[in-house]
C-alpha positions, 0 to 999 in steps of 0.5 A: 539477530537475537531471538524474539521473546514471547512478549515481543511476539505477543506485541507484534501479533497485537499490532497485526490484529489491530491493523487488520481489524481497524485499518490503522496501528494501535495507540500506546494506550491500546497496546498497554491495555492489550499487553496488560502493562501499567506504563507507556514506557514498557510499551516504548521499550518493547517497540524499541526492541522490535525496531532494533531487530528490524521487525517494525518501523515507526515515526518519531514517537508516533504509535499510529505510524507503526508498520510491520516489516517483512521480517516482522511478518515472518517472525509471527508467521503471518501473511503481510498486510497491504493498504487499500488506499482508495479508488482510482479511475480507469476512465476519465481522471476522477478525484481520489476516493480515499479509504483506510482498509487493509488486507492480506498481501496475496501469495507470491508477493510476500517480499514486496515492499512499498506497495498498496492497493487501489480499486478501479472504477471505469472501463478504459483499461479493459484491453489490458484485462483490467475491469471496473471493480478490480483491485490492482497492486501498485508499487512505488517506483523511482523509474518508469519505462514506456509501456508501464501501467501507472497510477498517475495524479493530476492535481487532485485527480488520479487515473490508471493508464499505460505510460508511453514515451516515444518520439519526444512525446510523453502521454498516458494511453487508455487500453480502450479505443473509445477513450482519449489519450492524456498528455503528461504535463508539469502537473502529472505525478506518478504514484507507482506502477501496477505489478498485479491485477488482484481481480474483484476483492 
C-alpha cells in the first residue's frame, strides 16, 4: 500500500475529530472548509484515495456515511471510536432510547469491528455483574451459542439478557431471580452479543 500523504492524513484527522466532537462524520462542505480547498471534487478525490487504501469506508456519494477503518485509525495513531447507540433494558424490555454519541474504544479492543456501546438501565443482570448505568460493548454476530449475553429486540423494545437453548426450548434469561424469563418468538431479533462490560462511563 502506498504511504499516506500529508493532506490525506490531515483529512483523516479532520474526520476523526468531527466524529468525536459531534457524533457524526463531516459533510463535503465541512471537509472542504477544514481543508481550505475550493471544490467538493477535491474532497471527493481525497476520499476516493483514502478508500482505495482501505483507510475509510463510505456509502455511495454520502459524506455522512463515512467510517474510519482500523487501518485508518492506526495511520493517524488514534484509538478507534465506537458508537454509543442508546440505552437498553436490564429489566423488562423497554423502548430503545437512541442517542448519537461516540467514545474511544477501550484498550484491548482496537481490532474489534462491527461493535457499538449501549448503556444499561435496570437490575435484571446483577448476578452477571452488570449494573444499572453500566456501558456494555456489543458485537454484531452471525452465530450465537447458549449462554451468550445478547442484546435482543422485540418489536420496538430492546433488552439485555442471557440466551439459552436447551431441550428444544429457546429463551432469554435474566441474571436476577426476581425477574422473569422471556420466551423467544418470531418477533425476537438479536442485535449482537456482549463482549465486555465497560462499567460506568
